[in-house]
Structure formats: structure tokens, C-alpha cells
N, C-alpha and C positions, 0 to 999 in steps of 0.2 A: 535160920540164924546166919548161915552163909549168904543167903540172898539179901538179908538186911545189911550185911557188911558191905556188899558191892554197891548197894544204893547209897550208903553213906559216903563212900569214896566218890561216886559220880556226882553227888550233890556238892561235895567240897570242891571238886574240880570246876564245876559250873560257877560256884561262887568266886573262886580265884580268877577265872577268866573274865567274869563280869566286872570284878573290881579292877582288873588290869585295863579293861577297855574304858572303864570310867576314869581311871587315872590318866590314860592316854588322851582322853577327850578334854581334860582340864586345860585351860590356857596356860602357856608357858609364863613363868614368873618373870617380871621385868627387873629383878634384882641383878645388878652388875651392868646395867645399861647406863648408869650415871654414877657420879661421885656424890655421895651424901655429905652435906655440910650443915651446920646449925645456923650460921650467920654468914653474911657476905658484904664487904665494903661498908661497914657501919660508919666509917668516918666521912663518906661522901654525902654531900647535901642532895636532897631530892630522893626520888624513888626509882627503882629499876622498872623499865617497861618490859614486863615478861612477855607480852604478846609479840614483841619485835625480836625475841631471842629464841623462838621455839625450834628453828631449824638452822643449820649452818649457813644456808644461803640467806635467810632473813636476817641473821645476826650480822653478817659481814656487809650486807646491803645497807642495813641501818647504820652500822659504824661508818661506812663511806659517806652516806648522806649527811650524817651529823657532823663529821669532820669537814666535809666540803662546805657545809654551812657555817662553820666556825663554832659550833656548839660542843666544845670539848668537855664541858662538865657532864653533859648527858652521855657523851661517848665514853667517858671514864667508867661508867657503870658496866660496860661490856668487858672490862679488864678484871681479872681475879687478882685483887691487891691484898690478898691475905698475908703476904710476907711483909707488908708495911703496917706500921702503927696507924691508929685512927687519925692522928695529926698528919702523918706523912701521906695518908690516902687523900686527905682533903687538900693539901698543898701541892702534891706531886701528881695526883691522878690526872687532872686535865692536861698537864704538861706531857705526861707519858702517852696519853691518847693522841696529842698533836704530833709527837715525835714518831709514834708508830704509823700514823697516817703518812708522814713524810717518807718513812722507810718503804711502805707499800708503793708510794708514788714514784720513788726514785730507784729503789733497789730491786723490787720484784713486783711487776704488774700483776695484780690479782684478778683472775678471770672468775668473777662471782657466779656466772652462769654454769661453770663447771662444778660448783659445790653442790652437795646433796640438798634436795628440797624436802627430805623426809626428816621427821623428828628423831628417828633412831639412826639416821645416816646409813641406812642399809646400802651395801654395794650392789648396784643393779647392772647386770651384764647379760643382755639378751643373747649374745653370741655364745655364752658359756665358756669362754676362754679364761676368765678370771677364776682362779681356784677359791677366792674368797667371796664369790657372788652369793648374795643372800645373807651375808654376815652383818649383824648390827654392830655399830661402833659407838664408843663414847669418847674417842680421842682421835682427831684427824690432823694431818699436817697441812698448813697453809703455804709455807715457803721454807726453804733452807738456803741461807745466805752465808757466804764466806767472808771473813774479815781476817786478812793475812793468812796465817796457818790455822786459824780456828774456824769452826762452823757453828752457826746458831740456827736453831729451828724455831719457827713461830707456829704454835699449835693451838687448836681450838678444842675445848673439852666440854662435856655435858655435866652440869651440876644440878642437884636438887637441894634447894635451900629450905630446910624445914619441911613443911607440908606443901610448899608451893609447887607449881608446875616446873619440870626440869627445863633448864635454859642452857644455851651454848655461849661460852665465854672464853677469852684468851687466858691460857694457863699461867700460873705464877712463874714457871720457868721461862716462858716466853716474855713475860713482863720484865724479868731481870735481864733479858738480853736486849731490851730496847735501847739502853744507853750506849753500849758499844756499837750496835747497828746504826744508831743515829749519828754517832761520831764518824762512821765510815760513809754512810750514804746521805747524811744530812746536808743542808745548804753549805756552800763554800763561802769564803770571805767576799768573793766577788759579788755574790747575791745580796750582800748587805748594802750595796750601793744601788741596787735596782729599786725603782719606786714601787710602792705597794700596789698601785693601780695596774702595774704590769705583771704582778704575780698571780693574778686570777687565772682560772682554767678557761681554755677555749678549745673545746673538743678534747682530743686525747692529750694535748700539750697545753702548757701555760702560755700566756700572751707574749712574755719576753722570749720564750723559746722560738715562737714563730718568727720573731725579729732576728734573734741571734743566729739561727741556723742559716738563713740565706747570707747574712753578713759574714759568718764564719766560712761558708763555702767559697764566697768570692775572695776572702782574704787568703784562704788556703790555696786557691787557684793561682793567685798572684805569687805566693811563695813558691809553688811548684814551677811556675813559669820562670821565676828568677833562678831557681836551681837548674832548670833546663838550659837557660842561657849561659850560666856559669860553666856548666859541663861542656857545652858547645864551644865556648871560648877556649877551655882547656884542651879540647880535642884539636882545635886549629893550631895551637902552639906546639903540639907534639909532632915529632917527625912522622912522615907518611909511612904507613905500614900497619902491622897488626895492632899495636897499641892505640893508634888514633882511630882505627876502625872499631875496636872494642869500646873505647870511651864514647864514641859517637852513638853506638848502638844501645848503650845503657842509660841514655838521657831520660827517657820516659820512666823506666823502672826505678831509678834512683829518685827522681822527683816524686813518684808516688810513695816510696818508702819514707821520704822526709815528711811528706804531708801526713802519712799515717802516724809517724812518731810524734809530730807536733800535736795532732788531734788527740792522741792517747795522753800526752802530758797535760793538755788542757782539760780533759775529762777527769784526770786524777787529781790535779792540783789547783785548777782555776775555777771551773764551773761544774756543777753536778746537774745533769739533765734528768728528766723523768725516766722511768724504767723502760718505756717504749722506745725512746730515743737511744738510751744507753745500750740496751740490748741490741738494737739494730746496728748502731755504730760499732759495737764490739765485734759482731760477726763480720761486718764489712771491713774493719781494720785488720782483723786476722786474715781474711781472704786476700786483701790488698797486699799486705806484707808478705804473705806466702807466695803470692803471684810475683811480686817484685823480686824476691830472692831467687825464685825459680827462673824468672826471665833473665836475671843477671848471670846465673849459672849457665843457662842455655846459650846466652850470647858468648860467654867465655868458651864454651865447647865449640860453638860455630867458628870463633876466631882461631882456635887451635886447629880445627879441621881445615880451615882455609890456609893456615900456615903450612900444615903438613901437605896439603894438596899442591901448593905452589912449589915447595922444596923437594918433595919426593916424587911427584907425578908430573907436575907442570900442566901445560895446556892439553886437555883431554879431548880427543876425537877418535873416530874409528881407525885413524892411521896409526895410533899408538899401539904398542904391543898388548896382547891380551892380558898379560900378567899385571901391567900397570892399571888397566881398566878394571881388572878384578880387585886390585888393591883399593881403588877409589870406591867401588861398590861395597867392599867390606867396611870401609870407614863410614860410609853413610848408613850402612846397616847397624854399625856400632852406635852411631848417633841416635838412631831410632830406639835402640835398647836403652840408652841412657835417658832419653826423654821419657820412655815408659816407666823406668824406675823412679825418676823425679816426680812424675805425675802421681804415681801411687803413693810415694812418700809424703808429698805435700798434701794430697787428699786426705790421707790418714791423719796427718797433723792437724789440718783445719777441722775435720770432723771431731777429733778428740778434744780440741779446744772448745768447741761448742757443745760438748758433752752429749754427743749422739750415741756414744758407746754404752750409755746406760740402758738403751733399748735394743741395740744391735751388737751382736758379738763381733769381736775384732776379726776373727777368722772369716766370718761371713762377709763382713764389710770389705776386708782386704781382697777376698776372692771376687766380690762384685766389682771392686775398683779395677782389678786386673782385667776382668772380662770386659768391662766397659771400654777400657783403653784399647784392648785388642780388637774389639768390634769397631771402634773408632778408626783405628789405623787401617783395618782391612776394608772398611766400607765408607770411605770419606765422602764419595759422591752421594751415596744413599743417605748418610747421616746429614750431609749438607742440605739435601732437599728436605729432610725431616725437620731440621732446625729452622730452615727458611719457612716451612709451613707454620711452625709455631710463631715465628716472627710475624708472618702475615696475619695470623689469628689474633695476636696481641695488638699489633700496631694498626691493623685493619686499613691498609692502603687500598684494598679492594675487598668487596664482600660478595657473597652469593647473590646474583641478580643484578650486579653492577654492569653497566655498559662500558666497555673499554675498546680502545683502538689497538689492535694487534696487527702490526705490519700492514697498516692501511685498510684494515677491514673492521667493520662493526662486529663486535662479539659480546655476547652475554656470558658472565661467569656462571656456569652451571653447577660446578662442584669444586671444592678445595680439598684435596686429599693429602696424604703424607708426602708423596713424592711428585705429584703432578696436579695441574689444574685443568679442568675440562671446560672448554669454551664452546659456545654455540654460535656459529656464524649466522649472519642474517639470512642466508639461503638454506638454513637448517643443516649445514654440515657441522661436524664436530672436530675441534682441534685439541690435541693433547699436548700441553706445554709444561716443561719442567718448572717446579716451583722457584728454583733459583733464578729463572728468567725475570720474574717480577720482583725478586728480592735484590737483584744486582743491576737491573737496567731501568731506565726511565720509561714510563708508559703513560698514556693519556686515559684517565678515568673520567668518563663523561658523567658519572653519577657520584663523584667524590663528595661534593658539597650540596649540589642541587641538580635536579634533572632538567632545569630550565636551559634553553639554548636560544641565543640570538641568531636568527637565520636571515638570509638575504636571497633575493631573486633578481635577475637582470633581464632587461628587455632592450633590444637594439632597434631603434625607430628612426624615422626620417627627422630632419631638423624642423619640419613643419608641425610635428606633433605638439599638441597643447598639454603641457606638463600639469597644469592646474586641474584640467578635466581628468587626466589619468590618475592624479593623486587622490581626487575625490572618490573615484571608482575603487582604487586600491584600499582606501580606508573603509569603505562600505563593505567590500568583500572580506577584508581581514576581520572586521568586527562580527561578521556572521559566522566565522569559523570557531568551533567549540574549543579547539586546542590553542588558539591564539590568546595570550593574556597580556596584561599591562599595556592597554591600548594607548597610553600616553607616550610609549616608546615607538609607536608606529611612525615610519618615515619613508618618504618617497622623494628622491632627488636625482638630478642628472650628475653622474659621476665621471663621465668621459665623453669625448667628442672626436670623431675621426671623419674627415671629409664631409659628406652630406648626411652622416648618421650621428646619432647621439645614443649614449648608453644610460638607461634609466635603471636605478637600483632601488628596490623596495626592501625595507628592513622590518622584521617582525619578531616578537618574543613568543616562544612556544613552550608548552609544558614539559616536553621531553624530546630528545632528538628524533625518535622514530615518528611520533605524532607530528613533530615539526616538519619533517620531510613530507609527510602526507599533506599537511596544510599548505606548505609551500607549493607543491605540485597542483593542488586544487586552485589556489589563487592565481597561479600562472596560467592555467587553462582558462579561467574565467576572464582574465585580462586579455588574453589572446582572442577569445571569442568576442569580447566587447570591441576590440579594435577592428576585428574582421567584419563585424556586423555594422558598427556605427562609424568608424573612421578608417576605411581601407587605405586612404591616402597617406596614412602614417607609416605604412610599410616602407622599408628601405627600397630604393629603386635607382636605376641608372638614369641620370639627368644629362641631357645634351644642352649646352649653353649656346643659345642663338642670339642672346642679348645680354647686356650687363645688368638687366633688370630681372628679378626673380619672378618667373611667370607663375610660380605656384602660389604667390600671394594674391588674395582676392582683389585687393585694391589695384594691383598692377594689371590684373586681367581686365578690370573695368576700364582702365585707361586705354588698353589696346583695342 
């Protein structure tokens, strides 16, 4: 009896375990991965293309393609217009789709490739740093835009309409935000005068933007130049001293600030650029204005320092008392501290304006800024070389493998490093040159555009030498050289004459300087051998005049 009781308990435990394993093996239910609705956009003509709305990426790619092609009626099916009546859906749906496309184009550039390509929009993070990795979503944010003191979100949500396949569409809350967003980021009055043929897209920008940006840059440059001249005229009218010095030094910063303010006013009230241009200009204007204000403040500090130096210390040299020289050293140390504070303050301001604090903590960023400035002050020479190496890497005035002339020597660039450049001299020696040398001094890069080089060789011969015969031999020898190219540029002419000698110069185009040097040497040797073997009388020689007739001419010899 007791034995049967234990068998019953063991059988029950096995059944519970098996049922639990079976339950765990069942697929997870998809309830909660979408919003279920009975109908959607019944007032719109046509049908929704479900195949184009299966993933967030497909949905927004389709919306962009349709709006770029002007098919706003089809694009309206990608908006959840459930808050509108059937009549309003039919009349306002295409308009809302067009306005939303303009908001994306001007207010927030949408990177479609960054959207999820999965139907459930699962967050994929191979690094494992995102705590939500592997989490399926039915609602994602496309953009968040500010209009005055209000913020509006444009979101994409997943809906299942009846028994159809779930699709991704713009949410009703986002649809209701289209009007205020379009009023803020939509076309300005100025664009009403732009011809329609210039409103089409060309690359990332529209056609009229490609025209307006260069024209605007030139116009703003002229405005800045005018401001610069006006401030210079004002400085000349001021009495000599600290005021005139200060006004003269702030010409460039004030001109840049005026340009930035005018550009900001144009963007706000005159013309509305696309999101790519607007975002770039916004960051640039913030940086320019911050730099301008900081430069003016720094010029003011320098002027005050100069004033104090002149009145408190005077002309400083080692003949002055130690205390006065110590005071000047303290003043310049104070100047460095002020510059450090200004750099940190304006760096924090600029980064806060471009909203980098959303991903970086203020304390970490402030510490990094202070550390960067301290490192910059302590290691200006090293940092100067590092920045110069980046400059060379971006501008590429010389590249690895280029042939350059360094202090009269042929050198190949063997390596470009952070602080120095390693050159290989023609005799296999190595030269270590600071990067700043090539960033601040002019140098000859024989490989900058093409390795071709036009070379020449000279021969000094007697006046009796037959130039036509010599020219024929030079052309024949040059055409046989592998590294001599562009034979139509071959030339052999008399370039000088002195006494009884003449200088014959031969010109040839070669593939590169080193091969050209070898070809030049080879042709010179062959020409010398030809003259030695065939016409030894062409060599320069001392001639004694015994008559007014040239005895070296054959016809004169026959007469004698």
C-alpha cells in the first residue's frame, strides 16, 4: 500500500515535468506585437500595398519613393488617419503626406538604413551594451522636432487590420503634429518665387539649393569684407593706443559674427533649406559665433595685458628688476588661465547646443575638455606635429611613395607618422623630418600630379659639327629607350655658342625622374660613342689661325 503511494507521487511528478517542458516548447504568442484595428483609412481611394509596409525600413523607403515621385495619394495610405473622417481622409490625406515629406526633407534628415529591417523591429545589438537587445517593438520613434517651446514626435507603429498581415504606419498622434511642423519647417515665402523646374532633387540637395548656396556664400563674404573695412576705418579714426589696437584686432571676429547672424536670419525668415544643409549650417553658425565671441574676449584681454605691461612694467629685458619680470610672467600665466577657462566654457556651450550631452555626461565631457586643453598647452610642439600629420593626410600634398626634393636631394616618402616623416634618400640613407616642415614650408613634389619629367642633356662640340646628323642619331637613340615617351616632344637644337664651340641640347620626356636620369645617361653615352667613332673632328679643340680662311672646311682644303 505504501509502495503504491510512492509510485503515484512519482508518476504525478513526471507528468507535471513533462507538461512544463511541453509548455516551454510552445512558441511565444505574438499578441502585443501590434495594435489590432478593424478598418484603416476607408476614405482613401485605392488599396494599401501591404507588401511595402512589412518592416519599418520598407515602409519609410516606400514613403520616400512615393513622395519623391509625387504620388501623394499612394503615400497617404502609410498614414494612420483614423482621427479624421472619411471625407477628410480623402481630401487631406495626400496633402498631409506631402507636408510630412517636406518636414523630413527640411527638418530632420531620415537615415532609412538605420531603421530596423525586421518585421518585429527587434533591437539588435551584438555588443550587448543595449539593455533592450532582443526586445520586439510595435512603436518606434523616427524623429523629435522642436517648434518654439513645444516638441513633437513622429513615430511609426505596427498595426494589424482585421486578418491582414501586420503593417507599419505613421501614428495618429504624429499625423496631428504634421501641420505645426510644416508651419515651422515648410517652404518660406521666398520659395514661392522659385521656378518649379529648380525645385527638383539633385543628390542630397535640391537644384535651387546648389545655386543659392554659392551665391549666398559670395554675398556673405562681401558683407563680411564690408564690415571688415568699416571697422578698419573706425580704428584709423581713433587715437593711437589701446582702443585703436583693440578695434583693429577684432575686425575678423566681428565680421564673422555679423555673417553668422545674417545667415541665421536668412534661414529663419527668408529661406528654408533641406535638413542636411540646415543641420550643417546650424552647427557651423554656433561654432563661428562662439569662436567670434571668444576671440573678441581674448583680444580684449590681450589689450588690457598690453596696457598693464606698458604702464606697470614698461620695456622688459634682463636689466629690469626681478620683481618686475616676475610680475609680467604672472600676468601671462593669468592670461593662459583665462584662455583655458574660455576654451572650456565655449566648448561646453557649443556641444550643448548641438545636443551631444544626450549621450555624454556633462562631467565626463567637461573633464575631457579640461584635459584636452591642458595637454594642448603642455605639448604644443607635439600636438602641432600631430595636427599637421592629419592635415597632410587629408589634403595629401604628399603621399607614401612620392618623390620629393628635400634640401636639394631626391627622397622617397617612406612613411608618414604622427610627428615625423621618414624619407629614403637616393643613396639609401634615411632622413627623419618633422611633419610641420612639410605643413609650413614649400617643397617640390615630383610625383604630385604625374611622374613624367622633361629632361635635357647637353653636349659641347666644335662649330664644324653637323647638327642635322646629330639630331637624327639622337632621335633614333631616344626612340629605342623604353622609358622615353611622347616622341613628338623630342628635340635637339643648338642652345649656345662660345668661341669655336657650340652647345647642343637634347630634350626628352621620360616616365619618371629616376628612369629619366638613367635614360638621359644612356643616350649621352651613345651619342658620345657615335661622335668618337664616326666624327672625332667634332670634338672641341684649340685652333691656330694661319689664314682668314677656315681650313677645317673641306672646300677650303681643296682650294689649298
